[in-house]
C-alpha positions in Angstrom: 49.3 -109.9 -112.8 49.1 -113.6 -112.7 48.3 -115.2 -109.6 48.6 -112.6 -107.1 45.7 -111.1 -105.6 45.0 -107.4 -104.3 42.8 -105.4 -101.8 40.9 -102.6 -102.6 42.0 -99.5 -101.9 40.6 -97.8 -98.7 39.8 -94.1 -99.9 38.6 -95.5 -103.3 35.5 -93.6 -104.0 32.5 -95.7 -105.8 30.2 -93.0 -106.6 27.2 -94.1 -107.9 25.9 -91.4 -110.9 22.6 -90.8 -113.2 23.3 -88.6 -116.0 26.5 -88.2 -114.5 24.9 -86.4 -111.9 24.8 -88.0 -107.8 22.8 -90.7 -107.4 19.7 -90.4 -105.2 16.6 -91.9 -104.8 14.4 -89.2 -106.7 17.1 -89.9 -109.7 16.0 -93.4 -109.5 12.5 -94.1 -109.7 11.1 -92.9 -113.1 9.1 -90.2 -112.4 10.5 -88.1 -110.3 13.9 -88.7 -111.9 12.4 -87.3 -115.6 10.9 -84.0 -113.5 14.5 -83.5 -111.7 15.8 -84.1 -115.1 13.7 -80.9 -116.3 13.6 -79.1 -113.4 17.1 -79.2 -111.8 19.5 -81.1 -114.2 18.7 -78.9 -117.7 17.8 -75.9 -115.4 21.0 -75.9 -113.8 23.1 -76.7 -116.9 21.8 -74.1 -118.8 21.8 -71.3 -116.6 25.8 -72.1 -116.3 25.9 -72.1 -120.5 24.5 -68.2 -120.1 26.5 -67.0 -117.4 29.5 -69.8 -115.8 30.9 -66.5 -114.0 27.5 -65.9 -111.9 28.2 -69.4 -110.6 31.9 -69.2 -110.2 31.0 -66.2 -108.1 28.7 -68.3 -105.9 30.1 -70.8 -105.1 32.7 -68.7 -103.3 29.9 -66.5 -101.5 29.2 -68.7 -97.7 25.7 -68.0 -97.8 25.3 -69.6 -101.7 26.4 -72.8 -99.7 24.1 -75.1 -101.4 22.2 -73.2 -104.0 21.7 -74.1 -107.8 25.4 -73.5 -108.9 28.3 -76.0 -110.6 31.5 -75.6 -108.7 33.5 -75.4 -112.0 34.9 -72.1 -111.6 33.2 -71.3 -115.0 35.7 -73.4 -116.8 33.9 -75.9 -117.9 31.7 -74.8 -120.6 32.0 -77.1 -123.3 31.7 -80.3 -121.2 28.4 -78.9 -119.8 27.0 -78.1 -123.4 27.9 -81.7 -124.0 26.3 -83.1 -121.3 23.2 -81.1 -121.9 23.6 -82.1 -125.3 23.6 -85.7 -124.6 21.3 -85.2 -122.1 19.2 -83.9 -124.7 19.6 -87.2 -127.0 19.7 -90.1 -124.3 16.8 -89.1 -122.5 14.0 -87.9 -124.6 11.3 -90.9 -122.8 12.3 -89.1 -119.4 11.9 -85.7 -121.2 8.7 -86.2 -122.5 7.3 -88.2 -119.4 7.8 -84.7 -118.0 6.1 -82.5 -120.3 2.8 -85.2 -119.5 3.1 -85.2 -115.8 3.0 -81.3 -116.2 0.0 -81.6 -119.2 -1.7 -83.8 -117.1 -2.0 -81.4 -114.1 -3.0 -78.5 -116.0 -5.6 -80.9 -117.1 -7.2 -82.4 -113.9 -7.1 -78.2 -112.7 -9.1 -77.2 -116.0 -11.3 -79.9 -116.2 -12.1 -81.5 -112.9 -14.5 -79.7 -111.5 -16.1 -82.1 -108.6 -17.9 -84.2 -111.2 -17.0 -88.1 -112.3 -13.1 -88.0 -113.8 -13.9 -91.1 -116.1 -14.6 -88.8 -118.9 -11.3 -86.7 -118.2 -9.3 -90.4 -118.9 -9.6 -89.4 -123.1 -7.7 -86.3 -122.4 -4.8 -87.7 -120.3 -1.7 -87.4 -122.4 -1.4 -90.7 -124.2 2.2 -91.9 -122.9 0.7 -91.2 -119.5 -2.3 -93.6 -120.4 -2.3 -96.8 -118.3 0.1 -95.8 -115.8 -2.3 -93.1 -114.0 -5.2 -93.1 -111.7 -7.4 -90.1 -111.4 -8.3 -89.5 -108.2 -10.6 -86.8 -106.1 -10.0 -86.4 -102.0 -12.7 -85.9 -100.1 -12.8 -82.2 -100.4 -13.7 -83.1 -104.2 -9.4 -81.8 -105.0 -8.6 -83.5 -107.6 -5.4 -85.6 -108.3 -3.6 -88.8 -109.7 -1.6 -91.8 -108.6 0.9 -93.5 -110.7 1.2 -97.1 -111.1 5.1 -96.6 -110.4 6.1 -99.7 -110.4 4.5 -100.3 -114.3 6.8 -97.5 -114.9 9.7 -99.4 -113.7 9.1 -101.9 -116.6 8.3 -99.2 -119.2 10.6 -97.2 -121.6 11.2 -94.6 -119.2 13.2 -96.7 -116.8 16.5 -96.3 -118.0 19.5 -98.1 -116.4 21.8 -97.4 -119.2 21.8 -93.7 -117.9 23.5 -95.3 -114.5 27.0 -95.9 -113.9 29.8 -96.0 -111.4 32.5 -93.5 -111.0 35.9 -95.2 -109.1 38.6 -92.4 -108.1 40.9 -91.8 -105.0 40.0 -89.4 -102.7 42.4 -87.6 -100.0 39.8 -85.3 -97.6 36.1 -84.6 -97.3 36.1 -81.7 -99.9 33.4 -82.3 -102.6 31.4 -80.1 -105.0 27.8 -80.3 -103.4 26.0 -83.1 -104.4 22.8 -82.0 -106.7 24.1 -78.9 -108.3 27.3 -80.2 -110.0 27.7 -83.0 -111.9 30.7 -85.6 -112.3 32.7 -84.6 -115.9 35.3 -86.6 -116.9 38.9 -86.1 -115.8 42.3 -88.3 -116.0 42.1 -89.6 -112.4 38.2 -90.9 -112.7 37.5 -94.0 -114.3 33.9 -94.1 -115.7 32.2 -97.3 -115.7 29.3 -97.7 -117.5 27.4 -100.2 -116.0 23.8 -100.5 -114.2 23.5 -100.2 -110.6 22.1 -103.9 -110.1 25.2 -105.5 -111.7 27.2 -108.2 -109.5 30.7 -106.7 -110.5 30.2 -104.0 -107.6 29.6 -106.0 -104.9 32.9 -108.3 -105.9 34.6 -104.8 -106.1 33.4 -103.9 -102.6 34.1 -107.5 -101.1 38.2 -106.7 -102.2 38.3 -104.2 -99.5 38.4 -106.7 -96.7 38.5 -110.1 -98.6 41.8 -109.8 -102.2 41.3 -110.8 -105.2 42.8 -111.0 -108.8 42.7 -107.7 -110.7 42.6 -109.3 -114.0 39.4 -111.2 -112.6 37.6 -107.9 -111.2 38.8 -106.1 -114.5 36.8 -108.7 -117.0 33.8 -108.5 -114.8 33.6 -104.7 -114.7 34.4 -104.7 -118.6 37.5 -102.9 -118.1 39.2 -102.2 -121.4 42.8 -102.2 -121.6 42.5 -98.6 -122.4 41.8 -98.3 -118.8 43.5 -100.8 -116.6 46.5 -98.5 -116.1 44.7 -96.8 -113.8 42.2 -99.3 -112.7 45.0 -100.9 -111.4 46.0 -97.7 -109.2 43.2 -97.9 -107.0 44.1 -101.8 -105.5 47.1 -102.6 -103.2 48.9 -105.7 -101.5 48.7 -104.1 -98.3 45.7 -105.2 -96.0 43.7 -102.6 -93.9 42.8 -103.2 -90.7 40.2 -106.1 -90.2 36.8 -106.1 -88.8 36.8 -107.9 -84.8 33.5 -108.9 -83.5 31.5 -107.7 -80.9 31.6 -110.6 -78.2 30.4 -108.7 -75.4 26.8 -109.1 -73.2 25.8 -105.8 -73.2 24.3 -103.8 -76.2 27.0 -101.7 -78.0 26.1 -98.7 -79.8 27.7 -97.2 -81.9 27.6 -93.2 -83.8 28.7 -93.0 -87.2 28.2 -89.5 -88.0 25.0 -87.3 -89.0 21.9 -90.2 -88.2 24.0 -93.5 -88.8 23.9 -95.5 -85.5 25.0 -99.5 -85.4 23.3 -101.4 -82.7 25.1 -104.4 -81.9 24.8 -107.6 -79.4 27.1 -110.9 -79.5 23.7 -112.9 -81.9 22.8 -110.1 -83.8 23.7 -106.3 -85.7 20.8 -103.4 -86.8 22.0 -100.4 -88.7 20.4 -97.4 -88.7 20.4 -94.3 -91.7 24.5 -95.7 -93.2 25.6 -92.6 -94.3 29.2 -93.6 -93.4 32.9 -91.7 -93.9 34.4 -94.9 -95.6 37.6 -93.6 -96.4 41.0 -94.1 -95.0 42.6 -90.8 -94.7 44.0 -88.6 -92.1 41.1 -86.3 -90.7 40.4 -83.7 -88.5 37.4 -85.5 -86.9 37.5 -89.2 -85.4 35.0 -91.3 -86.6 34.4 -95.2 -87.5 34.6 -96.0 -91.2 32.8 -99.1 -92.9 36.0 -101.1 -91.2 34.0 -100.8 -88.3 31.0 -102.6 -89.5 30.0 -106.0 -89.8 30.8 -108.6 -92.1 27.0 -109.6 -92.5 24.5 -106.6 -91.1 21.3 -108.4 -90.4 19.5 -105.3 -90.4 19.2 -101.6 -92.2 16.3 -99.3 -91.5 15.9 -96.2 -93.4 13.6 -93.4 -91.9 13.1 -92.0 -94.4 13.7 -90.8 -98.1 15.9 -88.1 -97.8 19.7 -88.0 -99.7 21.3 -87.7 -96.1 19.7 -90.9 -95.1 19.5 -93.2 -97.8 22.9 -92.6 -99.5 23.7 -95.1 -102.6 27.7 -94.7 -102.4 27.7 -96.5 -98.3 25.2 -98.4 -99.4 25.4 -100.5 -103.0 29.3 -100.9 -101.5 27.5 -102.6 -98.8 24.9 -104.7 -99.8 27.0 -107.3 -100.3 26.5 -108.0 -96.5 23.2 -106.8 -96.0 20.8 -109.5 -95.1 17.3 -107.7 -94.8 17.0 -104.0 -95.5 13.7 -102.3 -93.7 12.4 -99.3 -95.8 8.8 -97.6 -94.5 6.4 -98.5 -96.6 3.6 -96.3 -98.9 1.8 -97.0 -102.3 0.1 -93.8 -102.6 1.5 -93.7 -106.0 2.7 -89.6 -105.1 5.1 -88.0 -107.6 7.0 -86.4 -104.2 6.6 -90.0 -102.6 8.2 -92.5 -104.6 8.3 -96.5 -103.3 11.2 -97.4 -101.7 11.1 -101.2 -101.8 10.7 -100.6 -106.1 14.0 -98.2 -105.7 15.9 -100.7 -103.8 15.1 -103.9 -105.6 15.7 -102.1 -109.1 19.6 -101.4 -107.5 19.9 -105.1 -106.9 19.3 -105.2 -103.4 17.3 -108.6 -101.6 15.0 -108.7 -99.1 13.7 -105.7 -98.9 10.8 -105.1 -95.6 8.7 -102.4 -96.0 7.3 -101.5 -92.6 3.4 -100.2 -91.9 3.4 -97.6 -88.5 3.3 -99.5 -85.6 4.3 -102.9 -87.3 7.0 -104.4 -85.7 9.7 -107.0 -86.6 10.9 -109.7 -84.0 14.1 -111.7 -84.1 15.9 -113.1 -81.4 15.6 -110.8 -78.0 15.2 -107.7 -80.5 11.9 -105.5 -81.7 11.4 -103.3 -84.2 8.2 -101.4 -84.4 7.8 -98.4 -87.0 6.9 -95.3 -84.8 4.5 -92.1 -87.1 7.1 -89.6 -88.2 5.3 -86.3 -88.7 7.1 -82.6 -90.7 10.1 -82.6 -91.9 8.8 -82.8 -95.3 7.4 -79.4 -96.5 3.7 -80.5 -95.4 3.5 -82.4 -98.2 1.5 -85.6 -98.5 4.8 -87.9 -98.2 4.3 -91.5 -96.2 7.7 -92.9 -96.7 9.1 -92.3 -93.3 8.8 -93.6 -90.3 10.6 -93.1 -86.7 11.9 -96.5 -85.3 11.9 -98.0 -81.2 13.9 -100.8 -80.9 13.8 -103.2 -78.0 16.2 -105.5 -76.6 14.4 -107.5 -73.9 13.3 -104.8 -72.3 15.9 -102.0 -72.7 14.7 -99.5 -75.5 16.3 -97.2 -78.1 13.8 -94.5 -79.9 15.0 -93.4 -83.3 12.8 -90.5 -84.2 15.3 -89.2 -87.0 14.4 -85.3 -88.3 10.7 -85.8 -87.2 8.9 -82.6 -86.2 6.6 -82.7 -83.0 3.7 -80.4 -84.3 0.8 -82.2 -82.0 2.7 -84.6 -79.1 -0.8 -86.0 -78.1 0.6 -88.2 -81.2 3.5 -89.3 -79.4 1.5 -89.7 -75.6 -0.9 -92.0 -77.8 2.2 -93.8 -78.9 3.4 -93.9 -75.6 0.9 -95.6 -74.0 1.6 -98.5 -76.2 5.7 -98.9 -75.8 5.9 -97.6 -72.9 9.2 -95.3 -71.5 12.3 -95.5 -73.2 15.6 -96.0 -72.3 17.3 -93.8 -75.1 15.7 -91.0 -77.3 17.7 -89.9 -80.1 16.3 -86.9 -81.8 16.9 -84.5 -85.4 17.1 -80.5 -84.0 18.1 -79.3 -87.4 15.3 -77.0 -86.9 15.6 -75.0 -89.7 15.6 -76.2 -92.0 15.8 -75.3 -96.3 12.7 -74.4 -98.0 9.9 -76.8 -100.0 12.0 -76.1 -103.4 15.1 -76.7 -102.5 14.2 -80.8 -102.4 10.7 -80.3 -104.0 11.1 -77.6 -106.8 11.0 -80.4 -109.5 8.3 -82.3 -108.7 5.9 -78.8 -108.5 4.2 -77.8 -112.0 3.7 -74.3 -110.8 6.0 -71.8 -108.8 5.1 -71.1 -104.9 4.8 -68.0 -103.6 8.2 -66.9 -102.0 6.4 -66.2 -99.0 5.1 -69.8 -99.4 7.9 -71.6 -100.1 10.1 -69.9 -97.4 7.6 -71.1 -94.3 7.4 -75.0 -95.3 10.6 -76.0 -94.4 12.6 -79.4 -94.4 12.3 -79.1 -90.0 13.3 -81.4 -87.6 12.6 -80.8 -83.9 13.4 -77.4 -81.9 13.9 -77.1 -78.1 9.8 -77.0 -77.3 9.2 -80.3 -79.7 12.3 -82.1 -77.9 11.2 -81.8 -74.4 7.7 -82.7 -75.4 9.3 -86.4 -76.5 11.4 -85.9 -73.1 8.5 -85.4 -71.2 6.1 -87.9 -72.6 8.9 -91.2 -73.1 11.1 -90.0 -70.0 14.2 -91.5 -71.2 17.3 -91.7 -68.8 19.7 -90.5 -72.1 19.1 -88.2 -74.5 21.4 -87.8 -77.8 20.6 -84.8 -80.8 21.6 -86.6 -84.0 21.3 -86.2 -87.5 22.7 -82.7 -87.6 24.5 -82.9 -90.6 27.7 -80.7 -88.9 30.4 -83.6 -89.7 32.6 -82.6 -92.7 32.2 -85.6 -95.0 28.4 -84.5 -94.5 28.8 -81.0 -96.2 28.8 -81.8 -100.2 25.0 -84.0 -99.1 23.2 -81.8 -96.8 25.4 -78.4 -97.6 25.7 -77.1 -93.7 27.8 -75.1 -91.9 26.5 -74.2 -88.8 28.1 -71.4 -85.7 27.6 -70.7 -82.9 25.0 -68.5 -83.4 22.9 -70.8 -85.6 19.6 -71.6 -84.5 19.4 -75.6 -84.8 22.8 -75.1 -82.3 21.3 -73.0 -79.8 17.8 -75.0 -79.9 19.7 -78.1 -79.1 21.7 -76.7 -76.1 19.1 -75.1 -74.4 17.7 -78.9 -74.9 21.1 -80.4 -73.6 21.0 -77.8 -70.7 18.0 -78.6 -69.6 17.9 -82.7 -69.8 21.3 -81.9 -67.2 19.0 -80.0 -64.9 16.7 -82.3 -64.7 20.0 -85.6 -64.5 19.3 -86.5 -68.2 22.1 -87.7 -69.5 22.6 -86.0 -73.3 24.6 -84.6 -75.7 24.7 -83.4 -79.5 26.6 -86.2 -81.2 29.7 -85.2 -83.6 32.1 -87.7 -85.7 31.8 -90.7 -83.5 30.5 -92.2 -79.8 30.7 -95.6 -78.6 28.3 -96.6 -75.8 27.7 -100.0 -73.8 24.2 -101.0 -72.3 23.3 -103.6 -70.4 20.0 -105.4 -71.2 20.2 -107.8 -69.6 19.1 -106.6 -65.5 
């Protein structure tokens, strides 16, 4: 195309895939990836091949939203058969790793009876030898910890399973991400490149900075047969440019779900970036990536769930992010993969781990990691944190999906950080059962009544009011409810006025109003300004 330069169209999706399934953090970490390949992907594919008509019927039933059903109307049997065959052929080592983890777990339950574990190392499956340490807790319950950093350097981490799908979207409609793979279609271009490929940054920059399509096609190794489709993703028309905030106050912008941008004229902080990027007409007013700064000083991740770590948002932002802050974990537990390793292996630089009550200070801002309880089905997960952000004496507290089960925890925290000005609280207080997200990691089935009792749930009215009474905020915002239409393919949530999270959050908002506390359940977009200089 000669010397002409082009912009990436605003409604082009840069969709990260692993084995053609929507990429989320448990598909990156080698051990959790192995468990999901067998316990989720192959299981769903086998189910579809056995009874595609059941999947077609389930997709039409609103009560089945978010279930393990492919949204292909029963018409892709041959494609799914081929995807299954490819998975079995290309992911042999991951499938072997799954079998070894199941065998290891069974061995410990059979032979670890409180005596020294050292003799049991010879019973560890061969492919796991040197990758695990056998341990007891203080009640003599046996377990193991993974040397996860070594697994990333082993044959069990396979970058060739990663790819990027490019396609144009004009609405929020998409199949549920955990149950429907991305198959070949004429309008989708699949780039077989790993997530750490620098070409993704070059492509993402073209949303604001024009460049040569020829040069980019060469970097991304686009074939001549693919060029016609590839060229359709670009335009000579420039999208609106970002205007840097220069005000004397702190500006808060709500981008939907749990995504909040805090800006001063000197610095900005972006929390849990799950953003509706795309430039199409929507029934819901919302900010897009064009409302994000050209440089993002700090991205903060609260916890390791797919509605808070969205690679479809984060990969296109990678070239802008100076620092990414994640909760620390070195547990080595299967259910608790290390987020720093995930992001480093995806090409992110300056990944900062924060432990509970640790601080980061810069300019006049202090970021403090606060303990996060619940919302993980009672599993021992350490990669989670709430965050307290203060600008001089003005402060925000983001508790994300933390469920307040013991108010004394926050009483102790209050003694350290004091009252806050603005509270952001997640109140998705029903939540899915443990098996919905963590089921593939279980080596034995959990009884249904136990599974249903252990929920991925945030705070209810009582928990929220405990926080309000302890921290005495002037403003309270309920967020992270998954209500925005662009979240449905990730969260599978659809509320009515009779839904318990809506009832609970309505009660909390009404009670705040009675106490003359400004309160609102956020939806779509919101912009507020705060004076931190007084």
